[in-house]
C-alpha positions as CSV (number, residue, x, y, z in Angstrom):
1,M,124.5,106.0,104.9
2,L,121.9,106.5,102.0
3,F,123.3,109.3,101.7
4,F,127.0,107.5,100.0
5,F,124.6,105.7,98.0
6,G,122.4,108.2,96.6
7,Y,125.8,110.7,96.3
8,A,127.2,107.4,94.3
9,A,124.4,107.2,92.1
10,A,124.4,110.4,91.2
11,C,128.2,110.3,90.4
12,R,127.1,107.4,88.0
13,A,124.2,109.2,85.8
14,L,127.3,112.4,85.4
15,P,129.0,111.6,81.2
16,T,132.5,110.3,81.6
17,P,135.0,113.0,80.6
18,P,136.8,111.7,77.3
19,M,140.2,110.1,77.4
20,P,143.0,112.4,77.0
21,R,144.5,110.9,73.5
22,T,147.7,109.4,73.6
23,V,150.4,109.9,71.2
24,A,153.0,108.0,70.2
25,P,156.6,109.5,70.4
26,A,157.5,109.4,67.1
27,A,153.8,111.2,66.0
28,A,154.3,113.5,67.9
29,T,157.7,114.8,67.6
30,R,157.2,114.3,63.5
31,I,156.4,118.6,63.0
32,F,159.3,120.2,60.5
33,R,161.5,122.3,61.6
34,S,164.2,124.7,59.3
35,E,168.1,124.3,59.5
36,E,167.4,127.7,61.5
37,E,165.8,126.2,63.9
38,L,167.0,123.1,64.4
39,A,170.7,124.4,65.3
40,A,169.4,126.1,67.9
41,L,168.4,123.0,69.2
42,P,171.1,120.3,71.8
43,A,172.8,117.8,69.7
44,S,171.1,115.1,70.7
45,E,167.6,116.4,69.8
46,R,168.4,117.3,66.8
47,I,170.0,113.6,66.2
48,R,167.0,112.6,67.6
49,Y,164.7,114.9,65.4
50,R,166.8,113.1,62.4
51,L,165.7,109.4,63.4
52,V,162.8,110.1,63.9
53,Q,161.5,112.6,60.9
54,A,163.1,109.4,58.7
55,E,160.9,106.7,60.6
56,R,164.4,105.1,62.0
57,R,164.1,103.0,66.0
58,Y,167.4,104.1,68.0
59,H,167.2,101.5,70.1
60,A,170.7,101.7,73.1
61,N,172.8,99.0,70.1
62,D,171.3,100.8,66.9
63,N,174.3,102.8,65.1
64,I,172.6,106.5,64.5
65,S,176.6,107.3,62.1
66,A,174.1,108.3,59.2
67,F,172.1,110.8,61.2
68,V,174.8,112.2,63.4
69,H,176.6,115.5,61.0
70,E,180.1,116.7,61.2
71,G,180.8,118.2,64.5
72,E,177.7,117.1,66.1
73,L,178.9,114.1,68.4
74,A,181.6,116.8,70.3
75,E,178.6,118.7,70.7
76,L,177.0,115.3,72.1
77,K,179.8,114.7,74.5
78,A,180.2,118.0,76.1
79,E,176.3,117.6,76.5
80,V,176.6,114.3,78.1
81,A,179.2,115.6,80.2
82,T,176.9,117.8,81.5
83,K,173.9,115.3,82.2
84,L,176.8,113.7,84.1
85,Q,177.6,116.4,86.6
86,E,174.3,116.7,87.3
87,V,174.2,112.8,88.0
88,L,177.2,113.4,90.5
89,Q,175.7,115.8,92.3
90,A,172.5,113.6,92.6
91,L,174.4,111.1,94.7
92,V,175.8,113.3,96.9
93,I,179.6,113.8,95.6
94,D,181.7,116.9,96.1
95,T,183.1,117.0,93.0
96,D,184.3,121.6,93.2
97,S,187.2,120.1,96.3
98,D,187.2,116.1,95.0
99,H,190.0,115.9,93.3
100,N,189.5,112.3,92.1
101,T,186.1,113.7,90.9
102,N,186.2,116.8,89.3
103,E,186.8,115.8,85.8
104,T,184.9,112.6,86.1
105,A,181.7,114.1,83.7
106,K,184.1,114.7,81.3
107,R,186.4,111.6,81.0
108,V,183.4,109.1,81.1
109,A,180.9,111.2,79.0
110,K,184.8,110.4,76.5
111,M,184.5,107.0,77.3
112,Y,180.6,106.7,76.3
113,I,180.6,108.2,73.2
114,E,184.7,107.7,72.1
115,E,184.9,104.3,73.1
116,V,183.2,102.1,74.6
117,F,179.4,103.3,73.0
118,R,181.4,104.4,69.8
119,G,179.8,101.4,67.3
120,R,176.8,103.6,68.0
121,Y,178.2,106.3,67.0
122,V,180.8,105.8,63.7
123,P,180.1,103.9,60.2
124,M,181.1,100.7,59.9
125,P,185.3,99.9,59.3
126,S,186.4,100.1,55.9
127,V,186.5,96.4,55.1
128,T,188.2,95.4,51.5
129,E,186.7,92.4,49.9
130,F,189.2,89.2,47.8
131,P,187.0,87.9,45.2
132,N,187.0,83.5,45.9
133,V,189.6,83.0,43.1
134,E,190.8,79.6,43.9
135,R,187.7,78.8,45.0
136,L,188.0,77.7,48.4
137,N,185.7,75.7,50.8
138,E,186.6,73.9,53.8
139,L,186.8,75.4,57.2
140,M,187.8,78.3,58.4
141,I,188.2,79.4,61.8
142,V,188.6,83.0,63.2
143,G,189.0,84.0,66.8
144,P,189.4,83.9,70.0
145,I,189.0,88.0,69.0
146,T,188.6,89.5,72.5
147,V,185.5,92.0,72.9
148,R,184.4,94.3,75.1
149,S,180.9,96.0,75.1
150,A,177.9,97.2,77.9
151,C,175.3,95.7,79.0
152,S,171.8,98.1,78.2
153,H,170.6,96.9,81.6
154,H,173.0,97.8,83.8
155,M,175.8,99.5,81.6
156,C,178.0,96.8,83.2
157,P,180.8,95.6,81.4
158,I,180.8,92.3,79.1
159,F,184.2,91.5,78.1
160,G,184.6,88.1,76.0
161,K,185.7,85.9,73.1
162,V,184.3,85.4,70.1
163,W,185.0,82.9,67.4
164,I,183.9,82.5,64.1
165,G,183.0,79.8,61.3
166,I,183.3,80.0,57.9
167,L,182.9,77.6,54.9
168,P,183.0,80.0,51.7
169,N,182.0,79.3,48.5
170,E,183.3,80.5,44.7
171,H,181.0,83.2,44.8
172,S,182.3,84.5,48.3
173,N,183.9,87.2,49.4
174,L,187.3,86.7,50.7
175,I,188.3,89.6,53.8
176,G,191.4,89.5,55.8
177,L,191.5,88.3,59.1
178,S,191.6,91.6,61.2
179,K,188.7,93.1,59.6
180,Y,186.5,90.4,61.5
181,A,188.0,91.7,64.5
182,R,186.9,95.5,63.2
183,I,183.5,94.3,62.3
184,A,183.1,92.7,66.3
185,D,184.4,95.2,67.5
186,W,182.6,97.5,65.9
187,I,179.0,95.4,67.0
188,M,180.2,94.8,70.7
189,S,181.3,98.4,71.0
190,R,177.6,99.8,72.4
191,P,175.4,98.9,74.6
192,Q,174.3,95.3,74.0
193,I,172.8,92.2,75.4
194,Q,174.9,89.0,74.3
195,E,172.4,86.8,72.3
196,E,171.4,90.1,70.0
197,A,174.8,91.6,69.4
198,V,176.2,87.7,68.0
199,T,172.9,87.5,65.9
200,M,174.2,91.1,64.5
201,L,177.1,89.7,63.8
202,A,176.0,86.8,62.2
203,N,174.0,89.3,59.7
204,E,177.1,91.3,59.5
205,L,179.1,88.7,58.1
206,Q,176.4,86.7,56.0
207,E,175.7,90.0,53.9
208,R,179.4,90.9,53.0
209,V,180.9,86.9,53.0
210,R,178.4,85.6,51.6
211,P,179.3,81.6,53.0
212,D,177.9,79.3,52.6
213,G,178.0,78.5,56.2
214,L,178.6,80.5,59.5
215,A,178.8,80.4,63.0
216,I,179.5,82.2,65.9
217,V,180.1,81.6,69.4
218,M,180.7,84.1,71.4
219,E,181.7,82.9,75.6
220,A,181.6,86.6,77.4
221,D,181.8,87.6,81.5
222,H,179.1,89.9,82.7
223,F,179.6,92.4,85.1
224,C,176.0,92.8,86.0
225,M,176.8,89.9,87.7
226,H,180.2,89.7,88.8
227,W,179.8,93.3,90.4
228,R,176.5,92.9,91.2
229,G,172.9,91.0,92.1
230,V,174.1,87.4,92.7
231,K,178.1,88.8,92.7
232,D,179.5,85.1,91.2
233,N,182.9,85.5,90.0
234,E,182.3,81.7,88.0
235,S,179.2,82.5,85.5
236,A,179.9,82.8,82.6
237,M,177.6,82.7,79.1
238,V,178.2,81.1,76.0
239,N,175.3,81.2,73.4
240,S,176.2,80.7,69.4
241,V,174.6,81.1,66.6
242,M,174.7,78.8,63.2
243,R,173.5,79.4,60.0
244,G,174.0,77.5,55.9
245,A,176.0,74.3,56.5
246,F,176.9,74.9,60.0
247,L,173.3,74.2,60.6
248,K,172.6,71.5,58.5
249,D,174.9,69.4,58.8
250,A,175.5,67.8,61.8
251,N,179.5,66.7,61.6
252,L,180.3,70.2,60.5
253,R,179.0,71.8,63.5
254,R,180.9,69.2,65.5
255,E,184.5,69.6,64.3
256,F,183.7,74.2,64.1
257,L,182.8,73.5,67.9
258,S,185.3,70.9,68.6
259,L,188.3,72.9,67.3
260,L,187.3,75.9,69.7
261,P,189.2,75.7,73.1
262,R,187.3,75.7,76.1
263,K,187.6,78.7,78.5
264,S,190.4,78.7,80.9
265,N,190.1,80.0,84.2
């Protein structure tokens, strides 16, 4: 016992070694690389390098198309397929003799890059805008727009409907009905959580249309609840964003909400 206390006291008397310095991931990567060095890196590392150098965020629901150069999506798709093949191997699936999974890694990589998460890698779709010549100022509603996304927590599908209410003014830009669907698809085609997705859609439309009032309601089924976890097939999530006149005028808000059809099972 005396030896233990003596040893402990001696240890306390020793100088404490300095803690290792923690370097933020962005700072650690902020080094200059020549074009030749960048060309030797995998596509994902080149894209990430540009993002870090520009001090740009690249979360799951961010659009990073400005940092993807021509031809790199094909490289990225091949890189993702290679990594997914490793996932299948880690799941102990014999993809060599199993004809059902022989090409699964390539199919899933194509689905992620070109479809399910396409909104991360391609620019905003072109949208033709028209001046409000007739000075329209009455409520208009677009929807239901079918949207498909994926939960960023479990990568499970999200299927839903979006309704958009617009109260234009004489300075608003009017856009075609199909363009609302294209913008919604571009926003939703990323790993998302619904609350953030609706806000991102509202921000995009507010900036583009500049209405007096903007309202969005989204109702969606989340397969992270249906397929796993509680496995509740009846639950859906509904959330809304109200801007401008919809936020201030309770009668306008009620009119908009009353015109939305209820979910039918």
